[in-house]
C-alpha positions, -999 to 999 in steps of 0.1 A, spaced: -3 5 -1 10 38 -5 4 63 17 9 102 17 5 116 49 -1 153 57 5 171 93 -26 190 96 -39 220 114 -73 204 104 -90 192 71 -117 184 52 -139 160 23 -163 176 5 -182 154 -27 -208 176 -50 -202 201 -27 -213 190 6 -190 180 33 -188 145 42 -159 140 65 -135 169 84 -111 174 115 -94 196 135 -53 188 142 -42 155 130 -32 138 98 -42 142 64 -37 102 48 -39 101 9 -38 65 7 -33 41 -24 -43 1 -27 -13 -13 -50 -21 -46 -69 -7 -80 -48 -10 -58 -17 -31 -72 14 -52 -71 46 -17 -76 60 0 -48 52 -30 -27 50 -28 -37 91 12 -28 92 7 7 69 -17 20 96 0 9 125 30 22 112 13 55 105 -10 54 143 26 53 156 47 76 137 67 104 154 61 134 135 39 156 160 59 184 183 67 179 222 73 201 246 107 210 231 88 212 195 110 181 182 89 152 159 86 133 190 49 122 194 27 104 178 -7 107 162 -17 81 190 3 102 213 -16 133 208 -52 117 205 -56 139 168 -79 124 142 -71 110 110 -86 120 78 -85 85 50 -90 91 14 -89 71 -13 -63 83 -42 -58 61 -67 -36 87 -85 -10 77 -60 1 43 -80 9 71 -111 38 57 -135 51 87 -147 82 66 -168 68 71 -202 53 99 -220 31 123 -201 6 108 -193 8 89 -162 -5 56 -162 -24 37 -129 -22 -1 -139 0 -2 -108 -30 5 -89 -54 -23 -73 -87 -33 -89 -117 -13 -81 -132 -39 -53 -98 -44 -37 -87 -14 -36 -123 -2 -21 -116 -34 7 -83 -26 18 -90 5 21 -121 3 43 -99 -22 59 -70 -2 63 -94 28 81 -109 8 112 -71 -10 112 -65 28 125 -96 32 143 -94 -2 161 -61 18 172 -79 35 195 -82 72 166 -111 90 160 -114 88 121 -132 99 91 -136 94 58 -140 106 19 -163 83 -6 -142 56 -28 -145 68 -61 -157 101 -56 -151 131 -78 -138 145 -39 -127 183 -30 -107 177 -2 -91 209 17 -61 212 40 -43 239 63 -10 220 65 6 221 94 46 227 93 43 215 64 48 178 76 50 156 46 56 124 43 54 97 11 53 56 28 51 24 9 45 -9 29 
């Protein structure tokens, strides 16, 4: 699985001009299931992100996790993270999981974060979404699992 994580002051997702999810301080997690990904990979990625120490401690160093700070997660499916730009000018997405597998793994990933005790909001799989955020730092991290 592949994820782009952004530490945010707040973030929201809208579909057809209707806000369907929003969080305060925490993480916006754009996630993509790749071909060959498994539930185990989704679980590993969720555990890693929940414990990733990218929030400031009392001394201003990135030393606290989302779990430590009690932050929320906004999880948004984004198959375009599978983009292959190695040939030509039009990206290819053949490495993304099928829509059925992608949705199942996306839902499982979000459920794993919830099981770790995090407040989790989600986007709508396959929808044309508008994502708004205030990046904090900015801190943006790319992860493959």
